[in-house]
C-alpha positions as CSV (number, residue, x, y, z in Angstrom):
1,M,-36.6,-19.7,7.5
2,F,-33.9,-20.0,4.8
3,K,-31.6,-17.5,6.7
4,A,-32.0,-19.6,9.9
5,L,-31.1,-22.7,8.0
6,L,-28.0,-21.1,6.6
7,I,-26.9,-19.9,10.0
8,A,-27.4,-23.4,11.4
9,L,-25.4,-24.9,8.5
10,R,-22.6,-22.4,9.1
11,W,-22.5,-23.2,12.8
12,L,-22.4,-26.9,12.0
13,D,-19.6,-26.4,9.5
14,R,-17.5,-24.6,12.1
15,N,-18.3,-26.9,15.0
16,A,-19.4,-30.4,13.9
17,E,-16.1,-32.1,14.7
18,R,-15.6,-30.2,17.9
19,V,-19.1,-31.1,19.2
20,M,-18.6,-34.8,18.3
21,I,-15.2,-34.9,19.9
22,L,-16.5,-33.2,23.0
23,I,-19.4,-35.6,23.5
24,A,-17.3,-38.7,22.9
25,Y,-14.4,-37.5,25.1
26,S,-16.8,-36.4,27.9
27,V,-18.7,-39.7,27.9
28,M,-15.4,-41.6,27.8
29,A,-14.0,-39.6,30.7
30,L,-17.1,-40.0,32.8
31,I,-17.2,-43.7,32.3
32,I,-13.6,-44.1,33.3
33,V,-13.9,-41.8,36.3
34,Y,-17.0,-43.6,37.5
35,A,-15.5,-47.0,36.9
36,V,-12.4,-46.1,38.9
37,F,-14.5,-44.7,41.7
38,E,-16.7,-47.8,41.8
39,R,-13.7,-50.1,41.7
40,F,-12.0,-48.5,44.7
41,V,-15.0,-47.5,46.8
42,F,-17.5,-50.3,46.2
43,K,-15.0,-53.0,45.1
44,T,-17.1,-53.8,42.0
45,Q,-16.7,-53.1,38.3
46,I,-19.1,-52.5,35.5
47,P,-18.3,-55.1,32.8
48,W,-18.3,-52.7,29.9
49,S,-16.4,-49.9,31.6
50,S,-13.1,-51.0,29.9
51,S,-14.5,-51.6,26.4
52,I,-16.9,-48.7,25.7
53,P,-14.2,-46.0,26.3
54,I,-11.9,-47.8,23.8
55,Y,-14.7,-47.7,21.2
56,L,-15.4,-44.0,21.9
57,F,-11.8,-43.3,21.3
58,L,-12.4,-44.3,17.7
59,W,-14.8,-41.4,17.4
60,V,-12.4,-39.0,19.1
61,T,-9.5,-40.1,16.9
62,W,-11.1,-40.2,13.4
63,V,-13.2,-37.1,13.9
64,G,-10.1,-35.3,15.2
65,C,-8.4,-36.3,12.0
66,S,-11.1,-34.6,10.0
67,H,-10.9,-31.5,12.2
68,N,-7.2,-31.3,11.7
69,V,-7.5,-31.6,7.9
70,R,-10.0,-28.8,7.8
71,K,-7.8,-26.6,10.0
72,R,-4.7,-27.7,8.1
73,T,-3.0,-28.6,11.3
74,H,-2.2,-32.2,10.3
75,L,1.3,-33.3,9.7
76,V,2.7,-31.4,6.7
77,F,6.1,-30.6,5.3
78,N,5.9,-27.1,4.1
79,D,9.6,-26.2,3.9
80,L,10.0,-27.3,0.3
81,R,6.6,-26.0,-0.8
82,L,7.2,-22.6,0.6
83,R,10.2,-22.3,-1.7
84,M,8.3,-23.4,-4.8
85,A,6.8,-21.1,-7.4
86,Y,3.2,-20.1,-6.9
87,G,1.8,-22.3,-9.6
88,A,3.8,-25.3,-8.3
89,Q,2.3,-24.7,-4.8
90,F,-1.1,-24.8,-6.3
91,A,-0.4,-28.0,-8.3
92,C,0.8,-29.6,-5.0
93,L,-2.4,-28.6,-3.2
94,I,-4.4,-30.1,-6.0
95,L,-2.3,-33.3,-5.8
96,D,-2.9,-33.3,-2.0
97,A,-6.6,-33.2,-2.5
98,L,-6.5,-36.0,-5.1
99,L,-4.4,-38.2,-2.8
100,W,-6.7,-37.5,0.1
101,W,-9.7,-38.4,-2.0
102,G,-8.0,-41.6,-3.4
103,F,-7.0,-42.8,0.0
104,G,-10.4,-41.8,1.4
105,A,-12.2,-43.8,-1.2
106,V,-10.2,-46.9,-0.2
107,V,-10.8,-46.3,3.5
108,L,-14.6,-45.7,2.9
109,H,-14.9,-48.9,0.8
110,F,-13.3,-51.2,3.3
111,T,-14.6,-49.6,6.5
112,I,-18.2,-49.6,5.2
113,E,-17.8,-53.2,4.3
114,Q,-16.5,-53.9,7.9
115,V,-19.3,-52.0,9.5
116,L,-21.9,-53.9,7.5
117,L,-20.2,-57.2,8.4
118,V,-20.3,-56.4,12.1
119,E,-23.8,-55.2,11.9
120,M,-25.0,-58.3,10.0
121,N,-23.4,-60.5,12.7
122,F,-25.1,-58.7,15.5
123,A,-21.8,-58.2,17.3
124,I,-22.3,-56.6,20.7
125,V,-19.8,-54.7,22.8
126,Q,-18.1,-57.0,25.4
127,G,-19.8,-56.8,28.8
128,T,-23.1,-55.5,27.4
129,D,-26.3,-57.1,26.4
130,D,-27.5,-54.8,23.6
131,V,-24.9,-52.2,22.7
132,M,-23.9,-52.9,19.1
133,Q,-20.3,-52.7,18.0
134,W,-21.2,-51.3,14.6
135,W,-22.3,-48.1,16.2
136,F,-18.7,-47.4,17.2
137,Y,-17.1,-48.9,14.0
138,L,-19.3,-46.4,12.1
139,A,-16.8,-43.7,13.4
140,T,-14.3,-44.4,10.6
141,P,-16.5,-44.1,7.5
142,V,-18.4,-41.2,9.0
143,A,-15.3,-39.3,9.9
144,W,-13.6,-40.1,6.6
145,A,-16.6,-38.9,4.6
146,L,-16.5,-35.7,6.7
147,L,-12.7,-35.5,6.0
148,M,-13.3,-35.8,2.3
149,L,-15.8,-33.0,2.5
150,R,-13.2,-30.9,4.4
151,V,-10.7,-31.6,1.7
152,L,-13.1,-30.3,-0.9
153,Q,-13.7,-27.2,1.2
154,N,-9.9,-26.6,1.5
155,L,-9.5,-27.1,-2.3
156,W,-12.3,-24.5,-2.9
157,D,-10.4,-22.1,-0.6
158,D,-7.2,-22.8,-2.5
159,V,-8.8,-22.1,-5.9
160,Q,-10.2,-18.9,-4.5
161,R,-6.7,-17.9,-3.2
162,F,-5.2,-18.9,-6.6
163,R,-7.6,-16.6,-8.5
164,K,-6.8,-13.7,-6.2
165,R,-3.0,-14.5,-6.2
166,E,-3.1,-14.8,-2.4
167,P,-0.5,-17.0,-0.6
168,F,-1.5,-20.6,0.0
169,L,0.8,-21.9,2.7
170,V,1.7,-20.2,5.9
171,D,5.1,-20.6,7.5
172,I,4.2,-21.8,11.0
173,Q,7.7,-20.8,12.3
174,A,7.2,-17.3,11.1
175,I,3.9,-17.0,13.0
176,G,5.6,-18.2,16.2
177,Q,8.3,-15.6,15.9
178,A,5.8,-12.7,15.2
């Protein structure tokens, strides 16, 4: 039982963002394709077909941000860091983690406040009768909480590399030339 739980958690750790992005993007694409088909073939339009995809894009964007942080494929300027001493590289990685967490705390505070405000006002998605806006606004705090977890995972990996004296940063251009 415990082993199955660990396997499930490892799978979730590797695939959580990808699954969320795939679901949101697929639903978004299906709505858009169907709406275009309905508009040109039946000369009608679903009232919510232009608003739901925009809200789903929030999930794709913010969860994608978390995924890129975990994979370290976000925008980063490594040229200077690659030339720094090993200890200075480690200090910069710790500073990165602290900055991500500081910014994440601000984002979480204000977006949770926004989600609660929209939820308390019973705001519904334009063109629908019962689809709540807060379901989509929840994307930002959920993804940022996941992002902050990913930052901790990266920091843990960095500490392990530091203890083993393994390199931290990979020169992307060198990989492309290999």
